[in-house]
N, C-alpha and C positions, 0 to 999 in steps of 0.2 A: 177786471176778471175776479171772478169771487170764486172759491171752490171749499167747498163744503164738506168735511170731512165729519164721519160718523161711526159707531160702531163699536168703537172702545169699551173697557172696560175688566173688570176683573174676573177671572178664569182660573181654575186648576191646572194644574201640571197634566201633560194628556188632554184638555180638553181643546175645544176650536173655538174661533170667532169671523168673523165674517166684517173687513172693513167696507166702507163703501167712500166714494167722494162723489161731488156733483161739482162741474165745472160749468158758470156763466158769465156772462157780462162781454162775448168778443165774437166777432160776426167770421172771425177767419176759422177756418179748418184744423182738427187737434193735430196734430204729429203724433208724438210719444206720449203715452201716462205711466207714472211710477210711482213706489211707494218708499221710501227712506224711515229710518229712524234713529233716534239721539236716546242717548241714555248722560243722565249728568258728566260730565269733565270726560267724555269722548267727542270725537268727530261724527257728525251725521255722515249716515252708510246707506248704501244702495240696498233695498231688498231686494225691490222687482220690478222689471218694467217693460209694457208691451209697448208696440209701435202699432201706427194706422195699418200696416199690412197683417197686423196679428205675431207678428215674432216677439218671445218671449227672453225674456235672462233674466235670471236669478241668483241673487249671494248664494256660495256654497252653503252657509251654515242653514239656509232653508229649502232647498231642494230638497223635493219628496214629499215636504209638510206643506209649503203653500203654494196658492196657486192665485198668479190673476188672470184678471178678463176683465175685458170692456164693452160698453154698451153705446155706439157710436150715434143712434138715433137720439141717445138720451144725454150724452155726453157725460158719460159717468165711468166710473172705474172701481175694481173692487178686489180686494185681498180676502183670498178665503182660508185661511188659517189653521192647521189642523196638528194635533199631535206636540201642541204648545208646550215647550218646557220653561222654565225660569230664567234661561238667558235671554227668552225674546221679550222681555220686560224691557221697554221703550216707551216713548211718545212716538208715534207713526205719524207720519207726514204725507199729503198725495201730491204729486208735484205733475202740470201739465205742458206741455210746450205747444205752444200754437205755431199754422206758419205764417207768423207775425214776425219774424223780424227779431222780435224782444227776446229776452232771458226766459226760461222756465217760471213757472207760477207756481206760488207754495200755498197749501193751506196751512189752516191754523195748527192743524195737530189734533191726534187724540190719543189721550192715555192707553197703553196695554200693560195689565199687571198680571203674570204668570205664577200663582204663590197658593198652598197649600193652606 
C-alpha cells in the first residue's frame, strides 16, 4: 500500500491550503480515511476523518475551518483548510484504513507552515 500526500506549503495567517492524498496498492475496499498532524515534541493528533459512508469527524480546533472529503473512485482524500492559524503549523499525515484486517496505513507527511 502506498499513500502519497501533497499540497502542503507556506501560507499566511487567514489563508487556505488544500491537501490531497492518493491511496494505491490494495485490492481491498477503503473504510475510513483521515488526516492527522504532528509538531515536534508532541503526539500525533487527529485532525479529521471520513468514513466510507461519508460521516465526518473533526478536532474541535479545526471545526468550521477545515473540510475533509473523499473521492472513492480515485481512492483519494482531501483536506480543505481555511482561515489558517499559526497553531495549525505541523506535518500533516494521511491515514487510510482498508477492510483488510490490518492496521491503518500512513502517508509520508506534508509540511504546512502558517506564518507571516
